[in-house]
C-alpha positions as CSV (number, residue, x, y, z in Angstrom):
1,M,-53.9,23.0,55.5
2,T,-53.6,19.6,53.5
3,N,-49.9,18.1,52.9
4,P,-49.1,18.0,49.5
5,S,-47.0,15.0,49.4
6,A,-50.2,13.3,50.9
7,T,-52.0,13.1,48.1
8,R,-49.1,11.9,45.5
9,P,-48.0,8.6,45.2
10,V,-45.0,7.5,47.3
11,P,-42.6,6.5,44.6
12,V,-40.5,3.1,45.3
13,L,-38.1,0.8,43.2
14,L,-38.4,-3.2,43.8
15,D,-35.3,-5.0,43.8
16,L,-36.4,-8.6,42.5
17,R,-32.9,-9.6,41.5
18,D,-32.3,-12.4,44.7
19,Y,-36.2,-13.2,43.9
20,R,-36.9,-16.5,42.4
21,D,-40.3,-16.0,40.8
22,V,-40.4,-12.8,38.8
23,P,-43.9,-11.9,37.7
24,G,-43.5,-11.8,33.8
25,T,-47.0,-9.5,32.9
26,A,-48.6,-6.7,34.9
27,E,-51.4,-8.8,36.6
28,G,-48.5,-10.3,38.3
29,F,-46.6,-7.7,39.3
30,V,-50.1,-6.2,41.0
31,A,-50.2,-9.5,42.2
32,L,-46.5,-9.7,44.1
33,W,-47.3,-5.5,45.4
34,A,-50.4,-7.3,47.1
35,Q,-48.1,-9.2,49.1
36,V,-45.7,-6.9,49.8
37,E,-47.5,-3.8,50.6
38,P,-48.9,-4.5,54.4
39,T,-44.8,-5.0,54.9
40,V,-44.1,-1.8,53.5
41,L,-46.8,0.2,55.3
42,T,-45.5,-0.6,58.5
43,L,-42.1,1.3,57.4
44,D,-40.6,4.5,58.0
45,P,-39.2,5.3,54.7
46,R,-36.9,8.3,56.7
47,Q,-35.5,5.9,58.9
48,G,-33.8,3.7,55.8
49,A,-34.3,4.4,52.3
50,R,-33.6,0.7,51.0
51,V,-35.0,-2.2,52.8
52,V,-35.0,-6.1,52.1
53,L,-38.2,-8.2,52.7
54,D,-37.4,-11.9,53.3
55,F,-39.9,-14.2,51.4
56,G,-38.4,-17.5,52.8
57,E,-37.9,-20.4,49.9
58,A,-39.1,-17.9,46.9
59,G,-36.2,-15.2,48.0
60,R,-36.2,-12.1,49.3
61,V,-37.4,-8.4,47.7
62,G,-35.9,-4.8,48.1
63,V,-37.8,-2.1,48.3
64,W,-36.3,1.2,47.3
65,F,-38.0,4.7,48.7
66,L,-36.7,7.2,45.6
67,D,-37.9,10.0,47.6
68,P,-37.8,9.0,51.5
69,L,-38.4,12.7,52.7
70,A,-41.4,13.2,50.8
71,A,-43.2,10.1,52.1
72,P,-46.1,10.7,54.3
73,R,-46.2,9.8,58.1
74,P,-47.4,7.1,59.1
75,L,-48.0,5.3,55.5
76,T,-51.4,3.9,55.4
77,A,-53.8,1.9,53.6
78,A,-55.1,4.9,51.6
79,T,-51.3,5.8,50.8
80,A,-51.0,5.2,47.2
81,F,-47.6,3.9,45.6
82,E,-46.1,4.4,42.2
83,V,-43.5,1.2,41.3
84,R,-41.1,3.1,38.9
85,G,-38.6,0.3,38.2
86,V,-38.1,-3.2,38.8
87,L,-34.5,-4.6,38.7
88,E,-34.6,-8.1,37.9
89,P,-32.1,-11.3,38.0
90,P,-29.7,-10.8,35.1
91,Q,-30.5,-13.5,32.3
92,V,-27.9,-15.0,29.8
93,R,-28.7,-14.2,26.3
94,Y,-25.9,-15.5,24.8
95,A,-24.6,-18.6,26.9
96,C,-21.4,-20.2,26.0
97,D,-21.6,-23.4,23.9
98,T,-18.6,-25.1,25.7
99,C,-20.0,-24.3,29.0
100,R,-23.5,-25.8,28.5
101,T,-22.3,-29.1,27.4
102,T,-21.2,-29.6,31.6
103,G,-24.4,-27.5,32.4
104,T,-23.6,-24.6,33.7
105,E,-24.4,-21.3,31.9
106,T,-21.9,-18.7,31.3
107,Y,-21.8,-15.1,29.3
108,A,-20.1,-15.3,25.7
109,P,-19.1,-12.3,23.9
110,F,-17.3,-13.7,21.4
111,S,-18.5,-15.6,18.3
112,C,-17.3,-19.1,17.6
113,P,-18.2,-20.0,13.8
114,G,-17.4,-23.6,14.3
115,C,-20.1,-23.8,17.2
116,G,-23.9,-23.1,16.5
117,E,-26.4,-24.7,13.8
118,G,-26.1,-23.6,10.4
119,S,-24.9,-20.2,9.3
120,R,-25.7,-18.7,12.9
121,P,-22.5,-18.8,15.1
122,G,-22.5,-19.9,18.3
123,R,-20.6,-18.3,21.2
124,V,-17.7,-18.5,23.6
125,C,-17.0,-17.4,26.7
126,D,-13.6,-15.0,28.4
127,A,-12.5,-18.5,29.8
128,H,-12.8,-20.6,26.9
129,V,-12.3,-18.3,23.4
130,V,-8.9,-18.8,21.6
131,L,-7.8,-16.0,20.3
132,L,-4.3,-16.2,17.5
133,D,-2.0,-13.9,16.9
134,G,-2.1,-11.5,13.8
135,S,-6.3,-11.4,14.3
136,L,-9.3,-10.9,16.7
137,R,-10.9,-13.9,14.9
138,A,-12.3,-15.7,17.9
139,S,-12.7,-19.9,18.1
140,C,-13.7,-22.1,21.0
141,P,-11.1,-24.5,21.9
142,R,-12.6,-27.7,19.6
143,H,-12.8,-25.3,16.5
144,V,-9.3,-23.6,17.0
145,P,-8.2,-23.0,13.0
146,Q,-6.1,-25.8,11.4
147,C,-2.5,-25.2,9.4
148,R,-2.3,-26.8,6.1
149,C,-0.5,-29.4,7.5
150,G,-3.1,-30.5,9.7
151,A,-1.8,-29.2,13.0
152,P,-3.5,-26.8,15.1
153,A,-2.7,-22.8,14.1
154,R,-0.7,-20.9,16.0
155,A,-1.3,-17.6,14.2
156,W,-2.8,-15.6,11.6
157,C,-0.7,-14.6,8.3
158,G,-1.0,-10.4,7.7
159,G,0.8,-11.0,4.6
160,P,0.1,-9.7,1.2
161,R,-1.4,-12.9,0.0
162,C,-2.8,-14.4,3.3
163,R,-4.0,-10.9,4.8
164,A,-5.2,-12.2,7.9
165,G,-7.6,-15.4,6.0
166,R,-5.6,-18.4,6.3
167,A,-4.1,-19.5,9.8
168,W,-0.4,-21.6,9.8
169,C,1.0,-23.5,12.7
170,A,4.4,-22.6,14.4
171,D,6.1,-25.1,12.2
172,H,5.0,-23.5,8.6
173,L,4.9,-19.3,10.3
174,V,8.4,-17.0,9.5
175,R,8.7,-14.6,12.4
176,H,9.3,-10.7,11.8
177,P,13.1,-10.2,11.8
178,N,12.5,-6.9,14.1
179,D,9.3,-7.8,15.9
180,P,8.8,-11.2,17.0
181,S,5.4,-10.9,18.0
182,L,4.5,-10.7,14.2
183,A,4.8,-13.9,11.9
184,Y,4.2,-15.0,8.3
185,C,3.7,-17.7,6.0
186,G,6.6,-18.6,4.4
187,D,5.6,-17.0,0.6
188,C,4.3,-14.1,2.6
189,Y,7.5,-13.4,4.3
190,G,9.6,-13.8,1.2
191,E,7.3,-11.8,-0.8
192,R,7.5,-8.9,1.9
193,F,11.1,-9.5,3.0
194,P,12.5,-10.7,0.0
195,S,16.5,-11.8,-0.2
196,C,18.6,-9.4,-2.5
197,E,19.9,-11.2,-6.0
198,Q,23.8,-10.3,-4.5
199,P,24.9,-13.5,-2.7
200,G,25.1,-13.5,0.9
201,C,23.6,-10.1,1.1
202,P,21.4,-9.5,4.0
203,A,19.4,-6.9,3.1
204,T,15.8,-6.6,2.2
205,A,15.2,-6.7,-1.6
206,L,12.5,-4.0,-2.0
207,I,13.4,-3.0,-5.7
208,R,12.3,-5.0,-8.7
209,C,14.0,-5.3,-11.6
210,E,12.1,-3.8,-14.6
211,H,13.6,-5.0,-17.4
212,R,10.3,-6.2,-20.0
213,T,10.3,-5.6,-23.9
214,L,7.3,-5.4,-25.7
215,A,6.9,-8.5,-27.1
216,R,5.9,-9.7,-23.8
217,L,4.1,-6.7,-22.5
218,G,0.7,-8.0,-22.3
219,T,2.0,-10.7,-20.0
220,D,3.3,-10.8,-16.0
221,D,6.7,-12.0,-17.2
222,A,9.5,-9.3,-16.7
223,C,12.2,-10.1,-14.8
224,G,11.2,-8.7,-11.5
225,S,14.9,-10.4,-9.8
226,R,14.9,-8.4,-6.4
227,M,17.4,-6.2,-5.2
228,C,18.4,-3.7,-2.2
229,A,19.0,-0.4,-2.6
230,E,23.1,-1.0,-2.4
231,H,23.5,-3.8,-5.5
232,S,20.3,-2.4,-7.6
233,T,21.3,-0.2,-10.5
234,R,19.0,2.5,-12.1
235,W,18.9,2.8,-16.1
236,Q,18.2,6.7,-16.2
237,I,16.3,7.4,-18.9
238,Y,14.0,9.8,-17.7
239,G,16.3,12.7,-16.7
240,P,18.5,13.4,-13.5
241,Y,15.5,14.1,-11.7
242,S,13.4,10.9,-12.0
243,R,13.9,7.4,-10.8
244,G,14.9,5.5,-13.9
245,L,14.1,1.8,-14.8
246,A,15.7,-0.3,-11.8
247,L,17.7,-3.4,-13.3
248,C,19.6,-6.1,-12.0
249,R,22.8,-7.1,-12.9
250,Q,22.7,-9.4,-15.9
251,H,20.2,-7.3,-17.9
252,H,22.6,-3.8,-16.9
253,R,25.4,-5.8,-18.4
254,E,23.0,-6.8,-21.6
255,L,21.9,-3.2,-22.5
256,R,25.6,-2.4,-24.2
257,S,24.8,-5.8,-26.5
258,A,21.2,-5.1,-27.1
259,T,20.1,-3.6,-30.2
260,P,18.3,-0.6,-31.0
261,E,15.5,-1.7,-31.5
262,E,15.5,-3.3,-28.7
263,L,16.5,-0.5,-26.6
264,V,13.4,1.1,-27.9
265,D,11.2,-1.8,-26.8
266,L,12.9,-1.5,-23.4
267,V,12.0,2.1,-22.9
268,L,8.4,1.6,-23.8
269,A,7.8,-1.5,-22.4
270,G,9.4,0.4,-18.7
271,T,7.3,3.6,-19.5
272,A,4.1,1.9,-20.2
273,V,4.1,-0.3,-17.0
274,R,4.7,2.8,-15.0
275,A,2.0,4.9,-16.8
276,R,-0.4,2.1,-16.0
277,H,1.2,2.1,-12.1
278,H,0.1,5.9,-11.8
279,V,-3.7,5.3,-13.0
280,R,-4.3,3.0,-10.6
281,H,-2.3,4.8,-7.5
282,H,-2.5,8.3,-8.5
283,V,0.8,8.7,-7.5
284,Q,2.0,11.8,-5.9
285,S,5.2,14.0,-6.5
286,A,7.0,15.0,-3.3
287,A,8.9,17.3,-4.8
288,D,5.9,19.7,-5.5
289,G,2.9,18.0,-4.6
290,R,1.1,17.0,-7.9
291,R,1.4,13.7,-9.7
292,R,4.1,12.8,-11.6
293,Q,3.2,11.1,-14.5
294,A,5.4,8.7,-16.7
295,F,5.7,9.9,-20.0
296,L,8.3,8.8,-23.3
297,P,11.7,10.8,-23.1
298,R,12.3,12.9,-26.2
299,L,14.3,11.8,-28.9
300,S,17.0,14.1,-27.9
301,V,17.3,12.0,-24.5
302,V,16.9,8.8,-26.4
303,R,20.2,10.0,-28.7
304,H,22.2,10.4,-25.7
305,I,21.1,7.0,-23.7
306,F,22.3,5.4,-27.0
307,I,25.0,6.8,-26.8
308,N,25.9,6.3,-23.4
309,T,24.5,2.7,-23.1
310,R,26.1,1.6,-26.0
311,G,28.1,3.7,-28.0
312,T,25.6,4.1,-31.0
313,V,25.3,7.6,-32.8
314,L,21.9,8.1,-34.4
315,D,20.1,10.9,-36.0
316,M,16.8,12.2,-35.2
317,G,15.5,10.4,-38.1
318,A,16.6,7.1,-37.4
319,L,15.0,7.3,-33.6
320,D,12.2,8.4,-35.0
321,A,12.0,5.3,-37.5
322,L,12.2,2.8,-34.7
323,F,9.7,4.5,-32.5
324,A,7.7,4.3,-35.5
325,G,8.6,0.5,-36.5
326,L,7.4,-0.4,-32.8
327,E,4.1,1.3,-32.9
328,R,3.3,-0.7,-36.1
329,R,4.2,-4.1,-34.0
330,I,2.4,-3.3,-31.2
331,P,-1.4,-5.2,-31.3
332,R,-4.1,-3.1,-31.2
333,P,-7.1,-3.6,-28.4
334,G,-9.0,-6.6,-29.1
335,Q,-6.0,-8.2,-31.5
336,A,-4.1,-11.3,-30.5
337,G,-1.5,-10.4,-27.8
338,G,-3.4,-7.2,-27.0
339,S,-3.9,-5.7,-23.4
340,R,-4.5,-2.8,-21.2
341,L,-0.9,-2.1,-21.4
342,T,-0.3,-2.3,-25.3
343,E,-3.2,0.1,-25.2
344,T,-1.2,2.3,-22.7
345,A,1.9,2.2,-25.0
346,L,0.2,3.1,-27.8
347,R,-1.5,6.2,-26.5
348,L,2.1,7.0,-25.0
349,L,3.8,7.0,-28.3
350,G,0.7,8.7,-29.6
351,Q,1.6,11.7,-26.9
352,H,5.2,11.4,-27.9
353,E,4.3,11.4,-31.5
354,A,4.7,15.4,-31.7
355,S,7.6,15.7,-29.7
356,R,9.4,13.5,-32.1
357,R,8.7,15.4,-35.0
358,E,9.6,18.6,-33.8
359,D,13.0,17.2,-32.6
360,V,13.5,15.8,-35.8
361,R,12.7,19.6,-37.5
362,R,15.3,21.1,-34.8
363,F,17.6,18.6,-35.4
364,R,17.9,19.0,-38.8
365,E,17.8,22.7,-38.6
366,G,20.7,22.7,-35.8
367,H,22.6,20.2,-37.6
368,E,23.0,22.6,-41.0
369,E,24.3,24.9,-38.4
370,G,26.4,22.5,-36.5
371,R,27.9,21.6,-39.6
372,A,29.2,24.4,-40.8
373,H,30.6,25.4,-37.3
374,F,32.0,21.7,-37.4
375,A,33.8,22.7,-40.6
376,R,35.2,25.8,-39.2
377,L,36.5,23.8,-36.6
378,V,38.2,21.4,-38.3
379,E,39.9,24.2,-40.9
380,L,41.4,25.9,-37.4
381,L,42.9,22.8,-36.7
382,R,44.8,22.1,-40.0
383,A,45.9,25.9,-40.0
384,S,47.4,25.1,-36.7
385,G,49.3,22.3,-38.4
386,K,46.8,19.6,-36.6
387,F,46.2,17.5,-39.6
388,E,46.0,14.1,-37.4
389,M,43.6,15.7,-35.0
390,A,41.4,16.8,-37.8
391,E,41.1,14.2,-39.1
392,A,40.7,12.3,-36.4
393,V,38.0,14.8,-34.9
394,T,34.3,13.7,-35.5
395,F,31.0,15.6,-35.3
396,S,28.3,14.3,-32.7
397,D,25.8,17.0,-32.5
398,Y,24.9,21.1,-31.6
399,R,22.9,23.0,-29.6
400,S,21.4,25.7,-31.3
401,R,19.6,27.2,-28.1
402,S,23.0,27.2,-25.7
403,R,25.3,27.0,-28.8
404,I,27.3,23.8,-27.4
405,L,29.0,22.0,-30.8
406,Y,29.6,18.2,-29.5
407,V,32.3,16.6,-31.1
408,R,34.2,13.2,-30.1
409,V,38.0,12.8,-30.2
410,P,39.7,9.8,-29.6
411,S,41.1,9.0,-26.2
412,E,44.7,9.2,-27.3
413,L,44.5,12.5,-28.8
414,R,42.2,14.4,-26.1
415,G,45.1,15.4,-24.0
416,R,46.1,17.3,-27.2
417,F,43.1,18.6,-28.1
418,F,42.2,20.4,-24.5
419,G,45.9,21.4,-24.3
420,T,47.7,22.6,-21.1
421,K,45.0,23.8,-18.5
422,R,42.7,23.6,-21.4
423,A,44.6,26.4,-23.1
424,H,44.1,24.7,-26.8
425,V,40.1,24.0,-26.6
426,N,39.7,27.2,-24.9
427,E,41.4,29.4,-28.1
428,L,39.4,27.1,-30.2
429,K,35.6,28.3,-28.5
430,Q,36.9,31.6,-28.8
431,R,37.8,32.2,-32.2
432,L,34.5,29.8,-33.1
433,G,32.1,31.9,-30.9
434,I,30.8,28.7,-29.7
435,D,31.3,26.3,-26.8
436,I,32.8,22.8,-27.8
437,Q,32.0,19.6,-25.4
438,L,33.3,16.0,-25.9
439,E,30.5,13.5,-26.4
440,R,30.1,11.1,-23.2
441,E,31.5,7.4,-24.3
């Protein structure tokens, strides 16, 4: 019975890693095998799957029998062999340019932009690579980036201005206040960790003053003073559940002396900037997960803003006229001074117009009813002998839906107006059938 393995080629692998003259062609490998085969035929694969043949100055050739047990015994000149693979000496494909100057070749896994020719970067090995803090950008010792002062750089600045694109020396780097492994240039550090406007405050000022007037809306010359959370002030013009405009101490003090035109100007300018920010960044509401856009406050809110800010009581018609006048002064797109922010401001005013008309209508209807309730209040005060109070109390506002009459009473008469344990004002409420509230000063 014929042995099937005798008709099959014996699979081998040549290990030429220690052989100097590795063939470059198929004919060269055939010639090399012709030199190796006479010695291979004298071997017994079962005695050792790997053997090394010494060829003197040419080096050594290893022969690996891949299936020793299947090889015929003994090997003869009729035995066929099949070379399944060749292990060649390693070649340095990317050699280090620095090592090459000393006559040696070392594998270089990193690229140095300063080495090489033209736009093709050179290579640098593990021993010569220089990696500055702040980036994995590599260089050789001869091409370490320089600071703008000419000194060798120590780290890349990852701040908002440099964005790891500029390296700086130790003298021009400022370490992170809580992480010494991070460093920034002076400008980026000042922008990322700005100082509070409050003298001596060590906290980082993450809040900017949002004071900006419409006359300067097309530029970036808002106040921009930096404040920490403790020393910032919010001008609550959007209701109690939204963040008001952040103002520095100076501009917050100036609100009380600002004219009605200036206040409306500031409200519109601040809202337009926030609306632009929403369009760019799609701000999400943390409360309900929906986008919270910036809208101008209703006239009823603006009226109380004026009362609380500068103690001025304006009716809805006067407030509507302020917004309408401001709309006429805003430059249109394509005109001198026009910009995307002025375009946003005009859009907000257009959206605001319908609610202003509705507020004016409700105000006039409510005030007719409110004036009637106020006249009855004055009659009740006179009937009870409180003539001084009847002359001093003034009408402020009336909310028909909630049936609340807002009045203004001089501070020296408020105690008498409320009475002991609010007995007097409660009696007036009961007789009038409405609620009575003092307007906030």
